[in-house]
C-alpha positions as CSV (number, residue, x, y, z in Angstrom):
1,M,39.3,121.3,219.9
2,K,37.2,123.9,221.6
3,K,34.5,123.2,224.1
4,D,31.0,124.4,223.6
5,K,30.3,126.1,226.9
6,E,26.6,125.6,226.8
7,K,26.5,121.9,226.0
8,H,30.0,120.9,227.2
9,R,30.9,119.0,224.1
10,H,33.8,119.4,221.7
11,V,33.3,121.5,218.7
12,P,35.8,121.0,215.8
13,E,37.8,124.0,214.9
14,S,37.5,125.4,211.5
15,T,40.1,123.9,209.1
16,T,40.0,127.0,207.0
17,A,41.0,129.3,209.9
18,D,44.6,129.3,208.8
19,E,43.8,129.9,205.2
20,P,43.4,133.5,204.1
21,K,39.9,134.6,203.4
22,V,39.2,135.8,199.9
23,S,36.3,138.2,199.4
24,S,33.6,137.6,196.8
25,V,34.8,140.8,195.1
26,T,38.2,139.3,194.6
27,L,36.8,136.1,193.4
28,T,34.6,137.9,190.9
29,L,37.5,139.9,189.7
30,Q,39.6,136.8,189.2
31,L,36.8,135.1,187.3
32,L,36.3,138.2,185.1
33,T,40.0,138.4,184.4
34,K,40.2,134.7,183.4
35,E,37.2,135.2,181.2
36,K,38.7,138.3,179.6
37,E,42.0,136.3,178.9
38,K,40.0,133.5,177.3
39,N,38.1,136.0,175.1
40,K,41.4,137.6,174.1
41,E,42.9,134.2,173.1
42,A,39.7,133.4,171.2
43,E,39.9,136.7,169.3
44,K,43.6,136.2,168.5
45,K,42.8,132.7,167.2
46,N,39.8,134.0,165.2
47,L,41.9,136.8,163.7
48,L,44.7,134.4,162.8
49,M,42.2,132.1,161.0
50,K,40.8,135.1,159.1
51,Q,44.3,136.2,158.1
52,Q,45.1,132.7,156.9
53,K,41.8,132.6,155.0
54,Y,42.6,135.9,153.2
55,A,46.1,134.8,152.5
56,V,44.8,131.7,150.8
57,R,42.3,133.7,148.8
58,F,45.1,136.1,147.8
59,V,47.4,133.2,146.7
60,L,44.5,131.7,144.7
61,K,43.7,135.0,143.1
62,K,47.4,135.6,142.4
63,S,47.8,132.1,140.9
64,H,44.7,132.7,138.6
65,L,46.2,136.0,137.6
66,N,49.5,134.4,136.9
67,V,47.8,131.7,134.7
68,F,45.9,134.5,132.9
69,V,49.1,136.5,132.3
70,L,51.0,133.4,131.1
71,D,48.1,132.6,128.7
72,M,48.3,136.1,127.4
73,V,52.1,136.0,126.9
74,A,51.7,132.6,125.1
75,A,49.0,134.1,122.8
76,V,51.2,137.1,122.0
77,V,54.2,134.8,121.2
78,E,52.0,132.7,119.0
79,T,50.7,135.8,117.2
80,K,54.2,137.1,116.6
81,E,55.3,133.8,115.3
82,A,52.3,133.6,113.0
83,L,53.0,137.1,111.6
84,K,56.6,136.2,110.7
């Protein structure tokens, strides 16, 4: 404890004196970096969701196309059998 020379009473020492001081610029940079990382993660997640959505659409379109092609093949086979 230090003594206050003017009033002769004990003044508690700072408990943060041993801790390194971090400037506001450093804190701001840390916050901005964290925010940037969060945004990157959100973008990756959003992109992945879009890719999955398009993949599902492609599969659906492909399955509709396959059904259409199978129907056409069946119609051709029926027509050939009818002409025999």
